[in-house]
RODO-2510 file (C-alpha; in nm, 4 decimals, decimal comma):
residues 544
     n   res          X          Y          Z
     1     x     3,2479    13,3317    10,5261
     2     x     3,1891    13,0199    10,3138
     3     x     3,1595    12,8047    10,6266
     4     x     2,9027    13,0473    10,7661
     5     x     2,7004    13,0499    10,4427
     6     x     2,6891    12,6698    10,4196
     7     x     2,6087    12,6387    10,7895
     8     x     2,3231    12,8885    10,7740
     9     x     2,1697    12,7188    10,4696
    10     x     2,2049    12,3549    10,5744
    11     x     2,1935    12,3489    10,9534
    12     x     1,8178    12,4288    10,9748
    13     x     1,7513    12,1169    10,7669
    14     x     1,9806    11,9083    10,9910
    15     x     1,7823    12,0263    11,2941
    16     x     1,4517    11,9564    11,1172
    17     x     1,5567    11,6002    11,0285
    18     x     1,6763    11,5404    11,3840
    19     x     1,3398    11,6588    11,5177
    20     x     1,1706    11,4105    11,2852
    21     x     1,3372    11,1427    11,5005
    22     x     1,3121    11,3150    11,8410
    23     x     1,0991    11,6220    11,9089
    24     x     1,3690    11,7702    12,1355
    25     x     1,6672    11,6613    11,9202
    26     x     1,7979    11,4014    12,1690
    27     x     1,4789    11,3088    12,3537
    28     x     1,1089    11,2756    12,2934
    29     x     0,8836    11,1141    12,0399
    30     x     0,9163    11,1836    11,6663
    31     x     0,7612    11,5114    11,5557
    32     x     0,4482    11,4603    11,3459
    33     x     0,4874    11,5703    10,9841
    34     x     0,2412    11,5470    10,6995
    35     x     0,3342    11,4451    10,3463
    36     x     0,2709    11,8021    10,2313
    37     x     0,5133    11,9358    10,4920
    38     x     0,7837    11,6948    10,3771
    39     x     0,7161    11,7956    10,0158
    40     x     0,7579    12,1657    10,0947
    41     x     1,0727    12,0979    10,2944
    42     x     1,2163    11,8935    10,0071
    43     x     1,1563    12,1831     9,7660
    44     x     1,3222    12,4275    10,0060
    45     x     1,6165    12,1894    10,0425
    46     x     1,6639    12,1715     9,6648
    47     x     1,6643    12,5515     9,6400
    48     x     1,9184    12,5760     9,9224
    49     x     2,1473    12,3163     9,7622
    50     x     2,1250    12,4839     9,4204
    51     x     2,2298    12,8140     9,5779
    52     x     2,5385    12,6542     9,7369
    53     x     2,7025    12,5803     9,4032
    54     x     2,8755    12,2964     9,2125
    55     x     2,9865    12,0672     9,4961
    56     x     2,6504    12,0412     9,6639
    57     x     2,4638    12,0165     9,3341
    58     x     2,6802    11,7200     9,2289
    59     x     2,6369    11,5605     9,5714
    60     x     2,2601    11,6028     9,5527
    61     x     2,2549    11,4319     9,2134
    62     x     2,4343    11,1327     9,3663
    63     x     2,1871    11,1193     9,6554
    64     x     1,8975    11,1261     9,4066
    65     x     1,9618    10,7566     9,3360
    66     x     2,0157    10,6474     9,6974
    67     x     1,6848    10,5014     9,8139
    68     x     1,8693    10,3482    10,1099
    69     x     1,9659    10,6970    10,2297
    70     x     1,7008    10,9416    10,1100
    71     x     1,3288    10,8730    10,1655
    72     x     1,0379    10,9952     9,9592
    73     x     0,9355    11,2633     9,8732
    74     x     1,2931    11,3946     9,9019
    75     x     1,4226    11,1306     9,6593
    76     x     1,1962    11,2461     9,3756
    77     x     1,2353    11,6188     9,4409
    78     x     1,6155    11,6043     9,4632
    79     x     1,6129    11,4101     9,1358
    80     x     1,4826    11,7222     8,9590
    81     x     1,7928    11,9219     9,0510
    82     x     2,0061    12,0127     8,7508
    83     x     2,3578    12,1507     8,7405
    84     x     2,3000    12,4243     8,4857
    85     x     2,4782    12,7363     8,5994
    86     x     2,5457    13,0773     8,4425
    87     x     2,8188    13,0694     8,1741
    88     x     3,1680    13,1959     8,2424
    89     x     3,2653    13,5521     8,1702
    90     x     3,3484    13,6132     7,7994
    91     x     3,7093    13,5265     7,7258
    92     x     3,7551    13,2936     8,0242
    93     x     3,7319    12,9764     7,8137
    94     x     3,9869    13,1123     7,5671
    95     x     4,2227    13,1905     7,8548
    96     x     4,1997    12,8353     7,9919
    97     x     4,2651    12,6897     7,6457
    98     x     4,5670    12,9167     7,5956
    99     x     4,7119    12,8207     7,9352
   100     x     4,6647    12,4467     7,8796
   101     x     4,7543    12,4161     7,5082
   102     x     5,0131    12,6974     7,5184
   103     x     4,8674    12,8430     7,1987
   104     x     4,6015    13,0967     7,1168
   105     x     4,2593    12,9620     7,0316
   106     x     4,2907    13,0876     6,6728
   107     x     4,6150    12,8960     6,6241
   108     x     4,4577    12,5677     6,7359
   109     x     4,1045    12,5826     6,5963
   110     x     3,9873    12,7013     6,2595
   111     x     3,6688    12,8236     6,4232
   112     x     3,5698    12,8603     6,7896
   113     x     3,2224    12,9562     6,9104
   114     x     3,2591    13,1717     7,2211
   115     x     2,8942    13,1096     7,3136
   116     x     2,8874    12,7816     7,5109
   117     x     2,6704    12,4872     7,4115
   118     x     2,6248    12,4068     7,7815
   119     x     2,7445    12,5424     8,1141
   120     x     2,7513    12,2955     8,4018
   121     x     2,8839    12,2890     8,7570
   122     x     3,2387    12,1830     8,6811
   123     x     3,2870    12,2604     8,3148
   124     x     3,1682    12,4447     8,0089
   125     x     3,1355    12,3119     7,6521
   126     x     3,1993    12,5066     7,3301
   127     x     3,1656    12,4075     6,9664
   128     x     3,4675    12,4440     6,7404
   129     x     3,6228    12,3274     6,4143
   130     x     3,9579    12,1482     6,4070
   131     x     4,1329    12,0203     6,0910
   132     x     3,8058    12,0274     5,9010
   133     x     3,6141    11,8357     6,1694
   134     x     3,3388    11,9577     6,3976
   135     x     3,4454    11,9129     6,7593
   136     x     3,3387    12,0151     7,1082
   137     x     3,5817    12,1697     7,3541
   138     x     3,5211    12,1094     7,7236
   139     x     3,7035    12,3334     7,9711
   140     x     3,7226    12,3175     8,3501
   141     x     3,5935    12,6186     8,5393
   142     x     3,8811    12,8187     8,6911
   143     x     3,9055    12,7811     9,0678
   144     x     3,6505    12,4984     9,0846
   145     x     3,9003    12,2475     9,2298
   146     x     3,9793    12,4582     9,5347
   147     x     3,6119    12,5379     9,5863
   148     x     3,5099    12,1702     9,5683
   149     x     3,7707    12,0619     9,8223
   150     x     3,6822    12,3441    10,0590
   151     x     3,3126    12,2611    10,0306
   152     x     3,3804    11,8939    10,0998
   153     x     3,5746    11,9879    10,4100
   154     x     3,2744    12,1880    10,5303
   155     x     3,0395    11,9003    10,4448
   156     x     3,2500    11,6640    10,6561
   157     x     3,2214    11,8998    10,9521
   158     x     2,8424    11,9092    10,9174
   159     x     2,8370    11,5291    10,8962
   160     x     3,0484    11,5011    11,2107
   161     x     2,7771    11,6935    11,3984
   162     x     2,5055    11,4805    11,2397
   163     x     2,6754    11,1529    11,3365
   164     x     2,7355    11,2825    11,6862
   165     x     2,3737    11,3854    11,7445
   166     x     2,1920    11,1125    11,5521
   167     x     2,4007    10,8040    11,4738
   168     x     2,2029    10,5605    11,2608
   169     x     2,2505    10,3518    10,9484
   170     x     2,1159    10,6455    10,7437
   171     x     2,3664    10,8951    10,8848
   172     x     2,6489    10,6449    10,8365
   173     x     2,5296    10,5878    10,4793
   174     x     2,5296    10,9636    10,4138
   175     x     2,8887    10,9793    10,5364
   176     x     2,9837    10,6850    10,3134
   177     x     2,8257    10,8527    10,0092
   178     x     3,0163    11,1759    10,0683
   179     x     3,3416    10,9830    10,1210
   180     x     3,2844    10,7956     9,7935
   181     x     3,2059    11,1204     9,6141
   182     x     3,5207    11,2819     9,7555
   183     x     3,7308    10,9939     9,6210
   184     x     3,5842    11,0214     9,2707
   185     x     3,5523    11,3962     9,2229
   186     x     3,9276    11,4460     9,1660
   187     x     3,9159    11,2175     8,8621
   188     x     3,6098    11,4013     8,7315
   189     x     3,8029    11,7291     8,7475
   190     x     4,0971    11,5814     8,5541
   191     x     3,9978    11,5598     8,1879
   192     x     4,2883    11,3270     8,1121
   193     x     4,1149    11,0600     8,3194
   194     x     3,7862    11,1301     8,1435
   195     x     3,9570    11,0891     7,8046
   196     x     4,0917    10,7465     7,9055
   197     x     3,7475    10,6357     8,0222
   198     x     3,5784    10,7626     7,7048
   199     x     3,8255    10,5741     7,4840
   200     x     3,7785    10,2539     7,6847
   201     x     3,3975    10,2724     7,6656
   202     x     3,4186    10,3506     7,2934
   203     x     3,6270    10,0353     7,2362
   204     x     3,3933     9,8224     7,4463
   205     x     3,0819     9,9392     7,2591
   206     x     3,2347     9,9416     6,9099
   207     x     3,0333     9,6326     6,8093
   208     x     2,6993     9,7815     6,9219
   209     x     2,5320     9,9305     6,6149
   210     x     2,2727    10,1214     6,8157
   211     x     2,5232    10,3151     7,0291
   212     x     2,7698    10,5934     6,9523
   213     x     3,0525    10,7230     7,1714
   214     x     3,2350    11,0377     7,0508
   215     x     3,5984    10,9980     6,9491
   216     x     3,8561    11,1685     7,1705
   217     x     4,1056    11,4003     6,9999
   218     x     4,3959    11,2749     7,2105
   219     x     4,6500    11,5314     7,0896
   220     x     4,4414    11,8110     7,2425
   221     x     4,3661    11,6508     7,5814
   222     x     4,4976    11,8294     7,8886
   223     x     4,4079    11,8360     8,2573
   224     x     4,1611    12,1231     8,2102
   225     x     4,0800    12,0849     7,8382
   226     x     3,9104    11,7981     7,6565
   227     x     3,8337    11,7912     7,2825
   228     x     3,5855    11,5391     7,1411
   229     x     3,4160    11,4600     6,8130
   230     x     3,0920    11,6588     6,7728
   231     x     2,7814    11,4445     6,7217
   232     x     2,4481    11,6070     6,6446
   233     x     2,1600    11,4698     6,8492
   234     x     1,8440    11,5366     7,0470
   235     x     1,8399    11,5169     7,4253
   236     x     1,6660    11,2036     7,5386
   237     x     1,4053    11,4045     7,7297
   238     x     1,3103    11,6117     7,4223
   239     x     1,1973    11,3425     7,1793
   240     x     0,8219    11,4089     7,1862
   241     x     0,7945    11,5171     6,8225
   242     x     1,0115    11,2354     6,6874
   243     x     0,8155    10,9734     6,8814
   244     x     0,4770    11,1226     6,7905
   245     x     0,5671    11,1280     6,4211
   246     x     0,6755    10,7640     6,4270
   247     x     1,0332    10,8540     6,3355
   248     x     1,1613    10,6985     6,6568
   249     x     1,0625    10,3669     6,8192
   250     x     1,0469    10,4301     7,1962
   251     x     1,0538    10,0603     7,2932
   252     x     1,3579     9,9992     7,0782
   253     x     1,5374    10,2978     7,2293
   254     x     1,4641    10,1874     7,5857
   255     x     1,5750     9,8322     7,5089
   256     x     1,8987     9,9746     7,3700
   257     x     1,9616    10,1681     7,6923
   258     x     1,8960     9,8580     7,9033
   259     x     2,1181     9,6415     7,6803
   260     x     2,4032     9,8930     7,6835
   261     x     2,4086     9,9346     8,0602
   262     x     2,3797     9,5590     8,1179
   263     x     2,6757     9,5084     7,8856
   264     x     2,8829     9,7727     8,0614
   265     x     2,7969     9,6392     8,4077
   266     x     2,8093     9,2630     8,3478
   267     x     3,0459     9,2111     8,0562
   268     x     3,2833     9,5074     8,0247
   269     x     3,3169     9,6010     8,3916
   270     x     3,3366     9,9726     8,3042
   271     x     3,0152    10,1624     8,3689
   272     x     2,9092    10,5092     8,2549
   273     x     2,8147    10,6362     8,6005
   274     x     2,6372    10,9647     8,5217
   275     x     2,3354    10,8671     8,3104
   276     x     2,1117    11,1727     8,3163
   277     x     1,9137    11,3294     8,0333
   278     x     2,1807    11,5834     7,9441
   279     x     2,4379    11,3087     7,8850
   280     x     2,2246    11,0931     7,6546
   281     x     2,1305    11,2002     7,3013
   282     x     1,9604    11,0326     7,0079
   283     x     2,1115    11,1058     6,6658
   284     x     1,9322    11,1314     6,3312
   285     x     1,9629    10,7545     6,2756
   286     x     1,8003    10,6751     6,6102
   287     x     2,1248    10,5689     6,7752
   288     x     2,1953    10,6340     7,1427
   289     x     2,4810    10,8801     7,1993
   290     x     2,6681    10,8629     7,5319
   291     x     2,8358    11,1795     7,6596
   292     x     3,0401    11,2874     7,9624
   293     x     3,2639    11,0139     8,1034
   294     x     3,3930    11,2099     8,3989
   295     x     3,2213    10,9581     8,6263
   296     x     3,2922    10,5965     8,5377
   297     x     3,2951    10,2978     8,7700
   298     x     3,4988     9,9801     8,7347
   299     x     3,3291     9,6602     8,8488
   300     x     3,5666     9,3816     8,9483
   301     x     3,5358     9,0394     8,7761
   302     x     3,4311     8,8635     9,0980
   303     x     3,1602     9,1214     9,1575
   304     x     3,0420     9,0879     8,7977
   305     x     3,0283     8,7112     8,8388
   306     x     2,8085     8,7449     9,1476
   307     x     2,5919     9,0005     8,9730
   308     x     2,5489     8,7737     8,6714
   309     x     2,4402     8,4850     8,8953
   310     x     2,1913     8,7133     9,0677
   311     x     2,0477     8,8401     8,7381
   312     x     2,0281     8,4827     8,6095
   313     x     1,8373     8,3785     8,9222
   314     x     1,5960     8,6674     8,8716
   315     x     1,5477     8,5749     8,5061
   316     x     1,4473     8,2181     8,5961
   317     x     1,2287     8,3250     8,8928
   318     x     1,4570     8,1806     9,1626
   319     x     1,3739     8,3873     9,4731
   320     x     1,6286     8,2135     9,6977
   321     x     1,8967     8,2610     9,4334
   322     x     1,8225     8,6339     9,4163
   323     x     1,8392     8,6711     9,7957
   324     x     2,1631     8,4724     9,8139
   325     x     2,3051     8,6937     9,5413
   326     x     2,2083     9,0060     9,7348
   327     x     2,3895     8,8750    10,0416
   328     x     2,6971     8,7868     9,8319
   329     x     2,7013     9,1309     9,6702
   330     x     2,6847     9,3046    10,0050
   331     x     2,3472     9,4648     9,9364
   332     x     2,2005     9,2900    10,2390
   333     x     2,3682     9,2993    10,5767
   334     x     2,4211     8,9450    10,7153
   335     x     2,2212     9,0488    11,0217
   336     x     1,9099     9,1316    10,8149
   337     x     1,6433     8,8662    10,8583
   338     x     1,6150     8,6528    10,5447
   339     x     1,2429     8,5950    10,5957
   340     x     1,1661     8,9669    10,5878
   341     x     1,3578     9,0132    10,2655
   342     x     1,2019     8,7025    10,1152
   343     x     0,8519     8,8487    10,1395
   344     x     0,9572     9,1544     9,9398
   345     x     1,1580     8,9426     9,6930
   346     x     0,8640     8,7100     9,6288
   347     x     0,6359     9,0018     9,5516
   348     x     0,8966     9,1531     9,3228
   349     x     0,9426     8,8243     9,1376
   350     x     0,5651     8,7832     9,1050
   351     x     0,5411     9,1252     8,9409
   352     x     0,8348     9,0535     8,7102
   353     x     0,6643     8,7403     8,5744
   354     x     0,3436     8,9204     8,4764
   355     x     0,3365     9,1074     8,1467
   356     x     0,0113     9,2969     8,2044
   357     x     0,1007     9,4430     8,5449
   358     x    -0,0304     9,7987     8,5688
   359     x     0,2016    10,0970     8,6196
   360     x     0,0148    10,1769     8,9407
   361     x     0,0945     9,8301     9,0790
   362     x     0,4614     9,8744     8,9926
   363     x     0,4670    10,2235     9,1423
   364     x     0,3045    10,1087     9,4668
   365     x     0,5467     9,8207     9,5018
   366     x     0,8491    10,0369     9,4197
   367     x     0,7413    10,2816     9,6906
   368     x     0,7243     9,9945     9,9393
   369     x     1,0677     9,8673     9,8351
   370     x     1,2202    10,2145     9,8671
   371     x     1,0681    10,2528    10,2114
   372     x     1,2134     9,9147    10,3085
   373     x     1,5572    10,0236    10,1875
   374     x     1,5325    10,3369    10,3979
   375     x     1,4010    10,1755    10,7168
   376     x     1,6178     9,8627    10,7263
   377     x     1,9963     9,8681    10,7738
   378     x     2,0567     9,7980    10,4050
   379     x     2,3443     9,9557    10,2169
   380     x     2,3740     9,9686     9,8403
   381     x     2,7394     9,9133     9,7397
   382     x     2,8756    10,2165     9,5502
   383     x     2,9049    10,0340     9,2172
   384     x     2,5410     9,9269     9,2198
   385     x     2,4219    10,2748     9,3029
   386     x     2,5228    10,3761     8,9520
   387     x     2,3537    10,0726     8,7995
   388     x     2,0430    10,1835     8,9853
   389     x     2,0747    10,5327     8,8384
   390     x     2,0506    10,3818     8,4904
   391     x     1,7342    10,1928     8,5896
   392     x     1,5822    10,5108     8,7313
   393     x     1,6650    10,6906     8,4065
   394     x     1,4957    10,4257     8,1917
   395     x     1,1821    10,4335     8,4033
   396     x     1,1711    10,8133     8,4030
   397     x     1,2111    10,8345     8,0256
   398     x     0,9482    10,5657     7,9697
   399     x     0,6857    10,7370     8,1856
   400     x     0,7692    11,0711     8,0266
   401     x     0,6531    10,9540     7,6856
   402     x     0,4082    10,6774     7,7806
   403     x     0,1868    10,7015     8,0941
   404     x     0,1285    10,3248     8,0707
   405     x     0,4964    10,2392     8,0407
   406     x     0,5857     9,9018     8,1949
   407     x     0,9476     9,8806     8,3073
   408     x     0,9157     9,5068     8,3738
   409     x     0,8150     9,4390     8,0149
   410     x     1,1340     9,6047     7,8888
   411     x     1,3819     9,4846     8,1498
   412     x     1,2930     9,1152     8,1823
   413     x     1,3558     9,0079     7,8185
   414     x     1,6749     9,2146     7,8062
   415     x     1,8110     9,0543     8,1235
   416     x     1,7181     8,7034     8,0041
   417     x     1,8780     8,7597     7,6647
   418     x     2,1928     8,9078     7,8095
   419     x     2,2452     8,6311     8,0644
   420     x     2,1930     8,3726     7,7900
   421     x     2,4492     8,5527     7,5762
   422     x     2,7034     8,5513     7,8571
   423     x     2,6487     8,1806     7,9238
   424     x     2,6731     8,1021     7,5536
   425     x     2,9932     8,3050     7,5317
   426     x     3,1388     8,1195     7,8262
   427     x     3,0577     7,7804     7,6745
   428     x     3,1035     7,8644     7,3071
   429     x     3,4727     7,7982     7,2699
   430     x     3,5095     7,4929     7,4941
   431     x     3,1919     7,3238     7,6272
   432     x     3,4035     7,0978     7,8488
   433     x     3,5364     7,4005     8,0416
   434     x     3,2138     7,4462     8,2336
   435     x     3,1944     7,0746     8,3153
   436     x     3,5528     7,0886     8,4355
   437     x     3,4678     7,3862     8,6607
   438     x     3,1705     7,1986     8,8072
   439     x     3,3905     6,8925     8,8635
   440     x     3,6549     7,0980     9,0421
   441     x     3,3900     7,2676     9,2530
   442     x     3,2377     6,9308     9,3475
   443     x     3,5769     6,7902     9,4412
   444     x     3,6396     7,0990     9,6520
   445     x     3,3158     7,0406     9,8425
   446     x     3,4111     6,6760     9,9041
   447     x     3,7555     6,7769    10,0303
   448     x     3,6017     7,0377    10,2615
   449     x     3,3598     6,7826    10,4083
   450     x     3,6410     6,5306    10,4599
   451     x     3,8525     6,7941    10,6343
   452     x     3,5565     6,8944    10,8511
   453     x     3,4991     6,5345    10,9641
   454     x     3,8664     6,4858    11,0453
   455     x     3,8767     6,8021    11,2535
   456     x     3,5625     6,6911    11,4362
   457     x     3,7321     6,3637    11,5218
   458     x     4,0398     6,5464    11,6543
   459     x     3,8240     6,8036    11,8390
   460     x     3,9997     7,0861    11,6589
   461     x     3,6957     7,2905    11,5613
   462     x     3,6795     7,6406    11,7018
   463     x     3,3959     7,8902    11,7008
   464     x     3,4967     8,2306    11,5654
   465     x     3,2907     8,5468    11,5883
   466     x     3,2429     8,7998    11,3147
   467     x     3,4653     9,1118    11,3480
   468     x     3,1442     9,3143    11,3740
   469     x     3,0602     9,1277    11,6964
   470     x     3,3991     9,2155    11,8446
   471     x     3,3505     9,5799    11,7502
   472     x     3,0059     9,5878    11,9104
   473     x     3,1444     9,4223    12,2256
   474     x     3,4253     9,6768    12,2354
   475     x     3,1743     9,9601    12,2035
   476     x     2,9617     9,8124    12,4809
   477     x     3,2609     9,7823    12,7139
   478     x     3,3712    10,1387    12,6383
   479     x     3,0208    10,2667    12,7024
   480     x     2,9955    10,0892    13,0369
   481     x     3,3438    10,2024    13,1427
   482     x     3,2587    10,5626    13,0658
   483     x     2,9297    10,5340    13,2483
   484     x     3,1173    10,3853    13,5445
   485     x     3,3733    10,6660    13,5453
   486     x     3,1006    10,9296    13,5392
   487     x     2,9144    10,7507    13,8187
   488     x     3,2355    10,7314    14,0230
   489     x     3,2924    11,1020    13,9657
   490     x     2,9354    11,1800    14,0779
   491     x     2,9721    10,9605    14,3876
   492     x     3,3099    11,1173    14,4733
   493     x     3,1615    11,4660    14,4368
   494     x     2,8774    11,3742    14,6729
   495     x     3,1219    11,2223    14,9227
   496     x     3,3578    11,5214    14,9165
   497     x     3,0723    11,7709    14,9530
   498     x     2,9407    11,5710    15,2517
   499     x     3,2817    11,5674    15,4205
   500     x     3,3260    11,9400    15,3606
   501     x     2,9786    12,0051    15,5057
   502     x     3,0630    11,7982    15,8150
   503     x     3,3872    11,9952    15,8535
   504     x     3,2535    12,3479    15,7856
   505     x     2,8834    12,3056    15,8616
   506     x     2,8010    12,4980    15,5401
   507     x     2,4765    12,3558    15,4058
   508     x     2,5050    12,5301    15,0647
   509     x     2,8140    12,3219    14,9840
   510     x     2,6295    12,0007    15,0678
   511     x     2,3226    12,1061    14,8656
   512     x     2,5337    12,2034    14,5642
   513     x     2,7375    11,8835    14,5718
   514     x     2,4384    11,6539    14,6110
   515     x     2,2403    11,8369    14,3434
   516     x     2,5318    11,8077    14,1017
   517     x     2,5750    11,4389    14,1833
   518     x     2,2040    11,3707    14,1400
   519     x     2,2115    11,5523    13,8078
   520     x     2,5034    11,3402    13,6942
   521     x     2,3277    11,0157    13,7913
   522     x     2,0095    11,1212    13,6106
   523     x     2,2101    11,2193    13,3029
   524     x     2,3904    10,8852    13,2992
   525     x     2,0583    10,7030    13,3305
   526     x     1,8611    10,8820    13,0562
   527     x     2,1341    10,9815    12,8113
   528     x     2,1456    10,7605    12,4953
   529     x     2,4391    10,5211    12,4820
   530     x     2,5727    10,6584    12,1544
   531     x     2,6685    10,9876    12,3239
   532     x     2,9252    10,7981    12,5286
   533     x     3,1036    10,6932    12,2094
   534     x     3,3563    10,8927    12,0128
   535     x     3,2111    11,0981    11,7259
   536     x     3,3202    11,0261    11,3706
   537     x     3,6191    11,2191    11,2559
   538     x     3,6872    11,2972    10,8946
   539     x     4,0209    11,3573    10,7353
   540     x     4,0751    11,6737    10,5399
   541     x     4,1513    11,5947    10,1783
   542     x     4,4526    11,7600    10,0272
   543     x     4,4679    11,9114     9,6819
   544     x     4,6670    11,7202     9,4266
***
């Protein structure tokens, strides 16, 4: 029944998107759609996803930051989807706590509020009092693990059909996003992993006076129960009165958000990967409060190093350095023309160097960049998707409170300052270390050139192709072999039907055989090559 429900709700949208590419699904020109039609479809899609429950809501929230996968206006509309769901039945939270802590709620907490503070897709949060301290108790919804895994299995089946009917870099990117989500969702449903991440982020940000991370009550952490320090605060999207009264400095708050996420991404290598309005508060002292560490991303040192070099190039206006960094980070496919990307990069750098750029100019350029991401075979690496979510959050908050908000004005000084801090930190202890690194790198280049010249003299150089080229060649050969087999089958059918006709003098056999053969030849000629390739297959994930 669940498969049928999901199919009935999502398949009409799959068909509609396929018809956007080909009027008759596999053939024909793209169907003409107006912006208003896409807007209405996007709103219907959001309603359908919300009705499907936690798994699809969480997936939609991930897609809301994927400009390389989701075009406008779907990107903006999906971004409005929230995961607020009806609260659990009374007594359910107490039952989960009793099962996990092996004690009644009254024996553990001095006070427990049965009315939840928040009810989300995967969990529910209650306020309580423990050993004289105000705490929050987060419990996992009963049965949500099985439902999530079943829903993912259904999603993979839908994606198999999508990749079979319309293989493209967008459909492959959708599959990659779902695969990444499937790998991470298990950790998000295990509160022990969330507790570890929260403690690590708290240690990393301990020196930041403008940021607060709740303390984890480790003795009360279980797989389905998480207890944290309670911190009073205002949601970051409900600060109108505090900003209007002058109690809160909006620019300072936005700079704090940018600084914190740059530190997590570039210095700490552990990123809070779910930065939406419900997970960010502002306390009475104006400090940023980070909540919900179910989704955290680790960024490897080598990746951070490349990212730092790219940010440094952007800070000094080095367009070629930025493009090279994008290639090194895997944001740009090696096959993407550098000249095409350079035009967009130059315009972006020009905007970033102007303080008085208007919001409309930024908006128009961002729309062009997003369209470029969608149309070209570009793929945002998973780690940088979450960095992008933080940037989207900052821009959304800024425009919410200030129609003339300029993201460039906030981001550029923060990036420059942070890169300078990293460089200073690297050189602070031993200034000769950097010189030694440069010397070693220079010697390495000299050795490589010497080796290259020697191999040229010995005629030992060989030309190697990229593995992608071998894969494409293999696909081409398979396609041609399959076409040849089908053509041979059609020819054999025609030959056999002719021989039978000559033997029996029955014209209907000849007509049927030749018609079938002609149909096969026509099909082979007009059918797209991708239909001769094997469809993607997805592995069913097993419960832990």
